[in-house]
N, C-alpha and C positions, 0 to 999 in steps of 0.2 A: 654673125649674129644668130642667136637662137631663134628658131621658128616659134617657140612656145613661150607664152607669158603665164607664169605661175600665179595662181590665185593668191591674193594678199592675205596670207594665213594669219598674220598678226592681228588683222582686223576682225577675225572671227572669235567670238567669245564662246568657249566650251563650258558645258555644264560640269561643275567640279565634283558633284556627288555629295556635297554637304547640305544639310537642311537649310542653313542660312542662305545658301545660294539658290534655293529652289523658288521658282515663281509660282503663281497660281496655275499657270499652264502646266508646269511640271507636276503639280499635285493632281490636276484634272487628268493628265495622261496616266499617272500612277493608278488612279481609280479605275480607268478603263482597263489597264493591264491586269489589275486584281480580278476584274470580272472575267477576262480571257482565261485566267488560270483555272477557272471553274471547268474548263474543257478537259482538264486532266494533265496539262503541261507541267513539267518540272519548273521551268522558268521562262521568262520572256523579257527582252530589253529592246528599247527603241530610242532613236535620236532623230530629231526633225529640225529642219532649217527653213525659215521663212525667206522670201526673196530679199528682205532688208538685212539679212544676215543674222537675225535673232534665232537663237538655238535653244530648244528645250528637250529634255530627255527624262527617261525613267526606267527603272528595272523592277521586276517583281518575281517572287518565287525563289528557287534555289539553283545555285551553280553546282551543288553536290548534294544529292538526296541523302547519301549515307552520313555525311558530316553535318547535314542541315546547314550548309553554308549559304547565306543569302547571296543572290546574284547582284553583282555590282556593275557599274558602267565601265569599269576598267578591266573586267574579266575578258579574256581572249576567247575567240571561237573560230572554228573552221568556216571560212566564207564559202566553201564549196564552189559551185559554178560561177559565182561572181568573179572568181579568178579569171574566167574567160574574158572579162571586160579589160583586164590589165593586158592580156595577150593581144586582144584586138587593138588597143591603143598602141602597143609596141609595134605591131604590123603597120598600122596606119601612119605612125611617125616615120618608119623606114620608107614608106611610100612618099610621104611629104619630102623626105630628104633625097628622093630619086634613086634609092637603093633597091626598091621593089616596085612592082606595078600590080594593080588589081587584076590585070589581064594575064599576068605570068601564070603558067601552068605549074602544078606541083611536080610534074615530071621534069620540067626544065630546071626547077630549083633543087629537087631532091634526087633526081636521076634513079639509079637502080634500087634505092630504098623503097620505092613505091611501085616497082614493076608488077607485083602480085595484086595490086588493087585495081579492080575493074575501072576502065575509063580514065586511067591516070593521066594520059596525054591530053585529055580534054578538060579536066577539073582545074579551075582557076583559083587564085588566091581569094577573089571576091566570093566564089562559091563556098570555099572553106569558111570564110568569115560569117556568111549568112545561112549556113547549114543547107545550102541547095546543091551540095556535091553528090548527094545520094550514097555516101560512104556508110558502110555498116557501123552501127554504134557499139563500140567495144565496151562502153560503160554498162550495157545490159547483158554482156556475154556471161554465160554461166561459169566458164573457167576463171574469168576475172573476179566475179562476185564470190566465188568459192574461196579465193585467197584473202578476201576481206572479212566475210561473215560466215562462210560455210565451214565444213569439216576440215578443209585445208587452210584455214585462216592462219596467217602469220603476220603479227603486228609490225614486224620489222622488214618484211619483204617489200621491195619497190620494183615495180615493172619498169623496164627501160622503155623509152619511146619506140625503139625498134621492135621490141616484143609486143607492145600494144598495137602497133601498125600491122604486125604479122597476123593478129587476130582478125583483121579485116580482109584477109586474103580472099580472092574470089573463089579459090578452090575449097575454102573452108566455109564461107557464108555468102549467100546471095545478098547483094546490096538492096536496100529498100526502094531505091529509085535511080533514075538516070540523072546525070548532071543537068541542072537548070530546069528540071521538071517537077519541082516541089521542094519544100523545106522539111528536111528530116533531121531532127536534132541528134547530134552525135558528138561525143567527146573526142572521137578520132579526128574530127576536123581540127580541133585545137591542139591536139598532140602534134599533128603535122605542121600547124602554124608555128608552134614552139620550135620545131626543127628548122623551119624556114627562117625564123628570126635569127637563129644561131648562124646559119649560112650567110644571110644577108648582112649581118652586123659584124661578123667575125668575133663575136663574144659568146660565151655560154649563156643560155637563155636566162638563168637565174641572175647572173651577173648583170645582164642587160636590164632586167626589170628593177633590180636594186639600184643601179647607177642612174637610170633615167626616170624612174618613178618614185620608188620608196624613199630614197635619200633626198631628192629635191623637194618632195612633199613632206619631209620630216616625219615619215611614218615609222617611228622607231619601235613600235610595238607590233610590227607586221613582219612575218617571216615565213619561209617555206618549211612545211612540215617534214619534207624529206631531209632537210638539213638538221632538224631536231632529232630525227631518228638516227641519222648518221653519227652525230656527235654525242648524243645522250646527255648533253649539257642542259642545265635549267633554262627554260625559255625566258624571253624578256618580259612577259606578262603571264599571269596565272590563268591557264585555260580552264574552261568549264568542263564538267563531265557531260557526256552525251548519252542519250537514252533512245532505245528503239522499242516501239510498241509491237510486240510479237503476237500477232493474231493467228487464229487457226488457218486463215487463208495464206498468210505469209509462210507459216511452217509447212504448208502443203507444197510450196514452190521451192523451198530451199531448206536443207537441214542446217539449222543454226548451231554453230560450234558451242559446246557446253562451257567453254571458257567465259562466255558472256553470261554472267549470272543475273538473277532478278535483283532489281534495286530495292532497297528497304521501302516498304510501303508502296511497292510498285504494282499491286494488283489493280487492274482497271476492268470495267465491265466488258471492254472490247478485247482485252488480252492482258499480257504481263509486260511491264516495262523492264527491259534488260539494259544493263550498263554496258554500252558498246563503244566507249570512247576510243578504244584501240582498233576499231574497225574503220576509222576515218580514212578517206581517200587521200592519196599522196601522188596524184598526177600533176606534175609541176605546172604545166601550161593550161590545164583544164580545171583542176580542182585542188590545187596544192597549197594555197596560202592560208595562214592563220592571221587574224587581226583583232583589233578592238574597235568598238563603235566610234570613239573619237578619231582613231586613225583612219578608218574607212570613210568617215565624214570628210576628212581632208581630201581624199581622192574623189568622192562623189561630188563635192562642191566644185572642185576644179574641173571635173569632167562636164557636169551639166551646165556650168556657167561659161563653158567654151574656152577654158584656159589651157587645154592640153593639146589641141589639134588645130590645123588650119581649117578654114571654113568648109572647104571641099570635103576633107576627111570627116569633119564633124557631121556634115550632112549625110554622108554614107552611114556613119555609126547610128544616127538617129532616124534613119529612113523607115524603121518599123512603124513610126507614128504617122507616116504620110496617109492622109485620107481617113484615118481611124475615127475622126469626129463624126463621120457620116455613116459609120457602121452601126449595127444594132448593139445595144448594151450587152456587155460581157463578151463581145467578139474579141478574139485574142490572135496575135500574130507573132511569129518568131522570125527574127532576122539576126544580125549581130547582137542587138538588144531585142527585147520583147516589147510588145505594146498591147494594151487592153483598154477597151472603153468601159468606163464605169459610169454610174448615174451622175457622179460629180465631175466627170471629165475623163480625158485620156491620160493614162499613165504609161510612160516609158520606163521599163524596169529590167532588172536581171534578178533572177532567183536562183537559189541553190539548195540542194539537200543531199543527204547521204546516210548510209547505214551506220556511220559513226555517231549518229544522233544529233542532227542539226537541220534546221530550215532557215534560210537567209533571204533577205529582200533588200534591194537597193532600187528606189523608185523616184521618178521625177514627174510632177504634174505639169503638163503643157499649159493648162489654163491659168494656174496660179503661180507657177515657178517654184513651188515648194519641193523640198527634197526630204525623202524618208528613207532611213535605213534601220533594220532591225533583225533580230534572230530569236528563235526558240531553240532550246537544247533538247529537242525531241524530233524523231522521225517516225512516221507510220500512221498518224491520224489522217493524213492526206487532205487536211483542211487548213494547215498551218499558215500558208501564204495567203489564202483567201481571207482568213481571220485578220491577218495583219493589214490587208488592204481594206476589207469591208468593215471591220470593227475599229481598228486603231487609226489608220490613215484617214478613213472617212470622217471619223470624229474630229481629227485635226483640220481637215478641209472645211467641214461644216461649221467649225468654230472660228474660222478666220475673222 
């Protein structure tokens, strides 16, 4: 018998995108998004679910500034680091099945692959999941970023997991901390977890995610970007264009490849919007999935309603929220998920962003049980997630 009870998907009513189907809440939400666009974003779209299963959603702005294509709810977007939540669920399911343990070390599981990483014999699966391993964050490495957005940018180059792990070699970079002595966010943790999933399951990582999550949850408009690059076939849903705000400060840190050209009407007081869709990350286990809001809603609802994991594994995944109600407002914590205390309550969430021009948010209110997912197709203002929390989600919570 399966350990997991899937969320009753047929009982969830999804917003269809037609005016006739829009409620007064949909229109109220659209008005809020129109105000957010005044910050200079190309587009923004969100979908929310109340605890009773009622769903409402809205999109505003453009999916493509050049074509002046209005953003729709069925447009696809890179979920960026929300991908890590899928990897975390995969790992915890293997633990539930007795194929892994939180106390297993990565050296036990991956052997010589991790010999060059400091403290490899001490770092556990649990520490990889909650970013307490101290491993160097290859996502901030200049060599890696150069192949995405810099002068050596190659839109079709995919780093192998082994190549990414090699960037974290102790001979090359000092780790930011020792295992168990702090939480240092690092994509490398999840690259390693993806490799561990393969070893423990006996299946390729992407196959495991497709067969155990995407297909059972009927996420038919969700796919790995690396697969799209490999096949060059049309994707199952139309992706948005992504934009990067190129400020003087950013240009002082990295030479942006001239292949990324200014977007039509992209002049902003802070800088110039560049069309950087092809700079999207493609790290399968850490930032590799593309989805739509209705698809991601299927996952978020099943996850936060406790339908994907055993109670013990669910508690580990949600542990970031423990005691947060007693912390000062705007206190933030990173574990496998993140948690933040807002004036309206504690949010458990996962966010993502990237130079391919995206900011994403998947959040759950501990107080109300509401779920929020959304994205903007821009990166570089560095207030995108705050605006989704404080302007959009807060409006939703206050209007309950």
